[in-house]
C-alpha angles and dihedrals in degrees: 000000000000112000094231093050091047092051092047092052095045092048086062095041093059091058090070120111122252137181109285085350088279092149092212097189144102125188127215122201110222130177098270104012150349135286117212109210121195111237101221091186085075100053126132101223096180103045095027107032095159094042093238091133089049091057091045086057090050088051090056090052090046092055091051088051092053092047093047091046090056089061088061094050095256127144112210133218118195125211108196121210120261136179091299097056146014100212132095118229122204120187123192131214126190110246105224090195093050117153135173089255091066093062111106107248091211088074089084090065102048093094096044099044113108140161110248113201095178129098119292128217124254092243110133123233118236118245094242090054091050089051090056089053092048092051095043093112142022113197129152115260095006124105138171133222115199115200107192122192126022094267091059093060103029090109090055095055095078089055091051089052092045092053090046092051093050090052099045092046087059112085091198090057092051092048091050093046095048092047087067096046117109107202100191138031089244092057093042092049092047096049096034092206141066132057110316106207093221090059087054094052094255127129125260100262105159121239103278094050093038094054091046091052094045095049098041108030105029113082141156088266096050092046091049089053091049091049091050090057092047093049091051087066100037116114096201151327129249113205118194116209133191129199092214133035101223141108095272091050092049091050092048090049087058091048090050093047092049092052089047091051094047091047090049089052090050089053095046094249124138125219140186140171124269091171102146095109090053095046093056106066096208091052091045089060090051090049092054090049092048090053092044089240101127094152094049133074118229103214104165135030112193127180120212140188144117122301143133128272127279130199114287121248116243123253133200115250125256090255091057096056100048115124116243118187 
């Protein structure tokens, strides 16, 4: 496809969220479309052993691609990966009946969407706003449960804490997590990926001090206490469910989450992951049972509410994520 159109689309694709901000994607420019390749050098083998979170991240990037393509008058056709390949292929067709009304309005929020891991206010969200969040996507096999108000998710909190404890009692998990921390703006800007501490509401410590603090003062108990404070000021939880547990479902979960996040941004609502009970398989089973959703797979738990802005995480440029054979 045309170089300028390709660059425009990829500049929007790289603004998608990803686990630990690993940005596990590479994009190939083909004659009439784009191939999204998973970058397996950026996996999270401890927290994401089956790569389901990686493909959720690719789904987020895919949705940004589809939204950006609509601004150029393109209609998109998706070829999901199967047993013979791991990549996602998107082909574009010019819409000869294109009109301004066919542009996806969520495009305006791609650059301003962000994950906010800080505390939220106790301001309640109106029912008509919640309905907009609930109807933010329509994808086969993917559904959303919105639990609004602390009472509605009080029975989920022990599972969040249980998942958290399992992770922070695992030294391999802590080592993997801290390897993606960026403890100063200089480091975050240089690497253009990972979890910048300022974007997480933490002070600028520098890497030596930051790693010392994380490995010696952060524990399952301290994290559980922090989570308890955050949940005290969480308006609600959004739980994303899939009917199947396969690559296409993981990708579509990412697409759904991205549309949810962009819609939340449009509505002035913040969101962040509380995904511990989905990342620990034994706890994920308990979560499905607690929600009476035995035949569905809970893949994402997202908290939402009102809050201010935080610094944006850094992203690699379009030029840095182009696929080269």
